[in-house]
C-alpha positions in Angstrom: 91.3 47.2 78.1 92.0 49.2 81.3 92.1 47.6 84.7 91.4 49.0 88.2 94.9 48.8 89.8 93.4 48.5 93.3 91.5 45.4 92.3 94.6 43.3 91.6 94.6 40.3 94.0 97.8 40.0 96.1 100.0 38.2 96.7 100.6 37.4 93.0 100.9 33.7 92.3 104.1 32.0 91.3 104.5 29.3 88.7 104.2 26.6 91.5 100.9 28.1 92.7 99.4 28.0 89.2 100.7 24.4 88.6 99.0 23.3 91.9 95.7 24.9 90.8 95.9 23.2 87.3 96.6 19.9 89.0 93.8 20.2 91.5 91.2 21.1 88.9 92.7 18.8 86.2 93.0 21.7 83.7 95.7 23.3 81.6 95.6 27.1 81.4 96.8 28.9 78.3 100.3 30.3 78.7 99.0 33.9 78.1 96.6 33.5 81.0 99.3 32.2 83.3 101.4 35.3 82.5 98.3 37.4 83.2 97.9 35.7 86.6 101.5 36.3 87.5 101.2 40.0 86.8 97.6 40.8 87.9 96.1 37.7 89.4 92.6 38.8 88.7 91.2 42.3 88.6 88.2 44.5 87.7 87.9 45.9 84.2 87.2 49.5 83.6 86.2 49.4 80.0 85.9 46.1 78.3 84.8 45.5 74.7 81.5 43.7 74.6 81.6 40.2 73.2 79.0 38.8 70.9 78.4 35.0 71.1 75.6 33.4 69.2 73.5 36.6 69.1 74.1 37.3 72.8 76.2 40.2 74.0 78.2 40.0 77.1 80.9 42.0 78.8 83.7 40.9 81.0 83.6 42.8 84.3 86.2 40.9 86.3 88.9 38.4 85.8 89.2 35.9 88.6 92.6 35.1 90.3 93.9 32.4 92.5 94.7 32.4 96.2 98.1 31.1 97.4 97.8 27.8 99.2 94.2 27.6 97.9 94.2 23.8 98.3 94.8 24.2 102.1 92.0 26.8 102.3 89.7 24.5 100.3 90.4 21.6 102.6 89.6 23.7 105.7 86.3 24.8 104.1 85.4 21.2 103.2 86.1 20.1 106.8 84.0 22.9 108.2 81.1 22.0 105.9 81.4 18.4 106.8 81.4 19.2 110.5 78.2 21.2 110.1 76.6 18.3 108.3 77.3 15.8 111.0 
């Protein structure tokens, strides 16, 4: 699988950033995906291999990354939405 280098999301997350995301979403990411995030943090795929799941074909076009301090950004967004609702 080849990746578009310009689509890598910077800054790359550190172990603590990934741990915060896992804690906030109450999930545990596989170690291989954590390593992927630390090196690429999401990117666009040039040529992916189509996947077949229960007679349906799909293709991965992009891997999502995380944004540093995303909890703070999420809180600001929630406050702005709440302010609009009031």
